[in-house]
C-alpha positions in Angstrom: 64.7 -26.4 0.2 62.2 -24.2 2.1 58.9 -25.9 3.1 56.1 -24.6 0.9 53.1 -25.7 2.9 52.6 -25.1 6.6 52.5 -28.3 8.7 48.9 -27.7 9.5 48.1 -28.4 5.9 48.5 -32.1 6.6 45.8 -31.9 9.3 43.5 -30.0 7.1 43.9 -32.5 4.3 43.1 -35.4 6.6 40.0 -33.6 7.9 38.9 -32.8 4.4 39.2 -36.5 3.3 37.5 -37.6 6.5 34.7 -35.1 6.1 34.2 -36.0 2.4 33.4 -39.5 3.5 30.6 -38.3 5.7 29.3 -35.9 3.1 29.2 -38.7 0.5 27.4 -41.0 3.0 24.9 -38.2 3.8 24.2 -37.7 0.1 23.7 -41.5 -0.5 21.3 -41.5 2.5 19.4 -38.5 1.2 19.1 -40.2 -2.3 17.8 -43.4 -0.7 15.3 -41.4 1.5 14.0 -39.5 -1.5 13.7 -42.7 -3.6 11.5 -44.2 -0.9 9.5 -41.1 -0.2 5.8 -40.7 -1.1 7.0 -38.0 -3.5 8.3 -40.7 -5.8 6.4 -43.9 -4.6 3.0 -42.1 -4.3 2.4 -44.1 -1.1 -0.2 -42.6 1.2 -1.2 -40.1 -1.5 -4.9 -39.9 -2.2 -5.6 -40.0 -5.9 -8.4 -37.8 -7.3 -11.0 -39.7 -9.3 -13.9 -38.8 -11.7 -16.3 -40.1 -9.0 -15.3 -40.0 -5.3 -15.7 -43.8 -4.8 -15.4 -44.8 -1.1 -14.2 -48.3 -0.3 -14.9 -47.5 3.3 -18.6 -47.1 2.6 -18.9 -50.0 0.2 -16.7 -52.5 1.9 -16.9 -51.7 5.6 -20.4 -50.1 5.6 -22.2 -52.3 3.1 -20.1 -55.4 3.4 -19.5 -55.8 -0.3 -16.9 -58.5 -1.1 -13.8 -57.5 -3.2 -14.8 -60.1 -5.9 -18.1 -58.5 -6.6 -16.4 -55.5 -8.3 -13.0 -57.0 -9.1 -14.4 -60.0 -10.9 -11.2 -61.4 -12.4 -8.9 -61.3 -9.4 -9.0 -65.1 -8.8 -8.3 -66.1 -12.4 -6.4 -63.4 -14.1 -3.2 -61.3 -13.8 -5.4 -58.2 -13.7 -7.9 -57.8 -10.9 -10.3 -55.9 -13.2 -11.7 -52.4 -13.0 -15.4 -52.6 -12.3 -17.6 -52.0 -15.3 -20.2 -49.3 -15.1 -22.8 -52.1 -15.4 -21.7 -53.4 -12.0 -22.1 -49.9 -10.5 -25.5 -49.5 -12.0 -26.7 -52.8 -10.6 -27.2 -50.9 -7.4 -27.2 -47.3 -8.4 -30.1 -47.6 -10.9 -32.2 -47.9 -7.7 -30.0 -46.3 -5.0 -29.0 -42.6 -5.2 -30.2 -42.9 -8.8 -30.6 -39.1 -9.2 -27.5 -38.1 -7.2 -25.5 -35.3 -9.1 -22.3 -36.9 -7.8 -23.1 -40.1 -9.7 -23.8 -38.4 -13.0 -20.5 -39.6 -14.5 -21.5 -43.1 -13.8 -24.9 -42.7 -15.4 -23.3 -40.9 -18.4 -20.9 -43.8 -18.8 -23.7 -46.3 -18.8 -25.8 -44.3 -21.3 -23.0 -43.8 -23.7 -21.3 -47.1 -23.2 -17.9 -45.5 -22.5 -15.6 -46.3 -19.7 -15.1 -44.0 -16.7 -11.5 -42.7 -16.8 -10.5 -43.9 -13.4 -7.0 -43.1 -12.2 -4.9 -46.2 -11.4 -3.8 -46.1 -7.7 -1.7 -49.3 -7.6 0.0 -49.0 -11.0 3.2 -50.9 -11.5 5.7 -49.9 -14.2 5.3 -51.5 -17.6 8.5 -53.5 -17.1 7.1 -55.3 -14.1 4.9 -58.4 -14.4 2.5 -59.1 -11.6 -0.2 -61.8 -11.5 -3.1 -61.2 -9.0 -4.5 -64.7 -9.4 -1.4 -66.6 -8.3 -1.0 -64.4 -5.2 -4.6 -64.7 -4.2 -4.8 -68.4 -4.7 -1.6 -68.9 -2.7 -3.1 -67.2 0.4 -1.8 -63.6 0.0 -4.6 -61.3 1.3 -5.8 -58.1 -0.4 -4.8 -56.2 2.8 -1.2 -57.3 2.4 -0.7 -55.2 -0.7 -3.6 -52.8 -0.8 -3.8 -52.0 2.9 -7.1 -51.5 4.9 -9.2 -50.4 1.9 -12.2 -50.8 4.1 -11.0 -47.7 6.0 -10.3 -45.6 2.9 -12.9 -42.9 2.1 -10.9 -42.2 -1.0 -8.3 -44.7 -2.2 -4.6 -44.3 -1.8 -1.6 -46.6 -2.3 -0.8 -48.2 1.1 2.7 -49.4 0.2 5.6 -48.1 -2.0 5.4 -51.2 -4.3 9.2 -51.1 -4.8 11.2 -54.2 -5.7 12.6 -54.2 -2.2 9.1 -54.3 -0.8 8.1 -57.2 -3.0 11.2 -59.2 -2.2 10.5 -58.9 1.5 7.5 -61.2 0.9 9.2 -63.5 -1.7 12.1 -64.1 0.6 9.9 -64.9 3.7 6.3 -65.8 2.5 5.5 -67.5 5.9 5.4 -64.0 7.4 2.5 -62.9 5.1 0.5 -65.9 3.9 -2.9 -66.5 5.4 -5.6 -69.3 5.0 -7.2 -69.1 1.6 -10.6 -68.7 3.2 -9.4 -65.4 4.8 -7.8 -63.8 1.7 -10.6 -61.4 1.1 -11.3 -60.6 4.8 -10.3 -57.1 5.8 -10.5 -57.9 9.6 -8.6 -61.2 9.7 -5.9 -61.2 12.4 -3.0 -63.7 12.4 -2.5 -65.7 15.6 -0.1 -64.3 18.2 2.6 -66.8 17.1 2.3 -66.5 13.4 5.3 -68.3 12.1 4.1 -71.9 12.7 0.9 -71.3 10.8 2.8 -69.5 8.1 5.2 -72.3 7.7 2.4 -74.8 7.6 0.5 -72.9 4.9 3.7 -72.5 2.8 4.0 -76.3 2.7 0.3 -76.9 2.2 0.0 -74.4 -0.6 3.3 -75.5 -2.2 4.6 -71.9 -2.1 8.0 -71.5 -3.7 8.4 -67.8 -4.6 11.3 -67.0 -6.8 13.7 -64.1 -6.4 15.0 -64.4 -9.9 14.9 -61.2 -12.0 13.0 -63.0 -14.8 10.1 -63.8 -12.4 8.8 -60.2 -12.5 10.9 -58.6 -15.3 9.9 -60.4 -18.5 
């Protein structure tokens, strides 16, 4: 019987299969890159707000502690969005007639909330408790980045499950003394691991990597 296909067909078939593996690998890599990109995670993307609140000015310039505005961060799962009353504690006297702050004054007059846009907003199927992390020595900077350097606030990290598990699997790399949790300028010692391991023991840190810990 005469040969139907030219012998070179075998070579072409092998090259096609070999190339398909690389194409598939490239597609998987592209999918992973897009999934981790700011386009989807919104990391490093400045969110527009009704009032251009500057953490850099209030935290770095004026030295206001995180807990002054985020009043429930040490005792509640939710850190708390500052009430207009907190804003007006200062701004009834300072920049009281500024046009930029009219939404704040209007909110106070009408007793309606300012429609802030959440920056670090987790999906509804994810449970996160601020208080347990703060009280176990996880600093604000660890999750929120250097907010004292943010004229307008952006998400400093992707907040993906992979990113969260990085800390849960090795908390000694991230934990800090409880007295330094709200410090923006705290620097760990050069050899961080001995201190981290000591704090993990001292604070009885036993982070779970079970799905039910965060997905309830």
